[in-house]
C-alpha positions in Angstrom: 7.8 13.9 -6.8 6.7 12.6 -10.7 2.9 12.4 -12.3 2.5 8.7 -14.1 -0.1 6.7 -15.3 -0.1 3.6 -14.0 -2.0 0.9 -15.4 -5.0 -1.0 -14.2 -3.6 -4.2 -11.6 -4.6 -6.9 -9.3 -3.0 -7.2 -5.1 -3.8 -10.3 -3.3 -3.3 -10.6 0.2 -4.3 -9.7 3.9 -6.4 -6.7 4.8 -7.7 -4.7 7.8 -10.0 -1.7 8.0 -8.3 1.0 10.3 -8.6 4.9 10.5 -6.1 7.2 11.2 -7.6 8.8 14.2 -5.7 8.6 17.1 -2.4 6.4 16.0 -5.4 3.4 15.4 -3.6 3.3 11.4 0.0 2.8 12.8 -1.0 0.1 15.4 -3.0 -1.3 12.5 -0.6 -1.6 9.8 2.5 -3.0 11.7 0.4 -5.6 13.0 -0.4 -6.5 9.4 2.9 -6.4 8.4 3.9 -9.0 11.5 1.5 -11.1 10.0 2.5 -10.8 6.5 5.8 -11.6 7.5 5.1 -14.4 10.1 2.3 -16.2 7.9 5.0 -15.7 4.9 1.7 -14.6 2.8 3.7 -13.9 -0.2 4.3 -17.4 -0.7 1.4 -18.1 -0.4 -0.8 -16.1 -3.3 -1.6 -17.9 -6.5 -1.3 -16.0 -9.4 1.8 -13.9 -7.8 3.6 -11.6 -10.9 6.2 -10.0 -8.7 8.1 -10.2 -5.7 7.0 -6.6 -5.0 5.1 -6.3 -2.0 2.2 -3.3 -1.8 0.1 -1.6 0.5 -2.5 -0.4 -1.0 -5.1 1.9 0.8 -8.6 2.1 -0.6 -12.0 2.1 -0.2 -12.2 5.0 2.0 -15.3 6.3 3.4 -14.4 10.0 2.5 -10.4 11.2 2.1 -7.7 10.3 4.6 -9.7 11.3 7.7 -11.8 8.6 7.2 -12.0 4.8 7.5 -10.5 2.8 4.6 -8.8 -0.4 3.7 -5.1 -1.2 4.0 -4.1 -4.3 1.7 -0.9 -5.6 2.0 0.3 -7.9 -0.9 1.8 -8.8 -3.7 0.6 -8.1 -7.3 -1.3 -10.7 -9.1 -2.2 -11.8 -12.9 -5.8 -11.8 -12.3 -8.6 -12.2 -9.2 -7.6 -15.9 -8.2 -10.8 -18.1 -8.2 -9.4 -19.2 -4.6 -7.3 -18.1 -2.2 -6.0 -19.1 1.2 -8.5 -18.4 4.0 -8.3 -15.0 5.2 -6.9 -13.5 2.0 -8.1 -11.0 0.0 -8.0 -10.0 -3.8 -8.8 -6.6 -5.3 -8.5 -4.8 -8.9 -7.4 -1.2 -9.0 -8.5 0.9 -12.4 -5.0 2.8 -12.1 -5.2 5.9 -13.7 -3.0 9.0 -13.0 -0.9 8.9 -10.2 1.9 11.4 -8.3 5.4 9.2 -6.7 6.5 10.5 -3.4 9.8 8.3 -2.5 10.8 8.1 0.9 14.2 7.8 1.6 16.0 6.9 4.5 15.5 4.6 7.9 12.7 2.6 7.5 12.6 1.9 10.9 12.8 6.0 12.0 9.5 6.6 10.5 9.7 7.5 6.9 7.2 6.2 5.4 4.8 7.8 8.0 7.0 11.3 7.7 6.1 10.9 4.3 2.5 10.4 4.2 2.2 13.2 6.7 4.0 15.8 4.0 1.1 13.9 1.5 -1.7 14.6 3.4 -0.6 18.7 4.4 0.3 19.2 0.7 -3.0 20.7 -1.3 -3.4 18.5 -4.2 -6.2 17.0 -6.3 -7.0 13.3 -4.7 -9.3 10.9 -6.1 -8.8 8.7 -2.7 -9.6 5.6 -4.6 -6.4 3.4 -4.4 -3.1 5.0 -2.8 0.0 2.4 -2.4 3.2 1.8 -1.8 6.0 -0.3 -3.1 8.1 -2.2 -1.5 10.9 -3.3 -3.9 14.8 -3.8 -4.6 15.7 -0.7 -3.3 13.8 -1.1 0.5 15.6 -4.3 0.8 18.5 -2.2 3.1 16.0 -0.6 5.7 18.2 1.8 6.8 19.1 3.4 3.6 15.3 2.7 1.6 13.6 3.8 -0.4 9.9 3.5 -1.2 7.5 5.0 -3.9 4.3 6.0 -2.6 1.7 6.4 -5.0 -1.0 8.9 -4.9 -4.3 8.9 -7.0 -5.0 12.4 -8.7 -7.7 13.7 -10.5 
């Protein structure tokens, strides 16, 4: 884990509102990933500047125990004037982040295990926008590396 400064950025894609109670987020986010790939969302986003997929957690009601928004999409060069129906774009302020790297088989729950570690780690979280980046290092899902950025004070 390391600390970095992240510049402001924009992401556009599909969004849902969910919460971690009773495994609801797991169900909702899995369904969101299914829609993302089935509807080929990444290819339909105007102003896309990267092929990396971002899973952003934002609009926190309180902390990781409350409701929040998950936006699954790609980075864009600004807030698009028009988006395909059902898409959403958000601006993120950037700031200081701690990066955790999930390593292993994505289908065996390494992302969820890393999040559990994050939730159980005492840190000064901001609960503004946290995100995962799925780039070339995650292409081999059996031996993936996914960086998880946690906003800190």
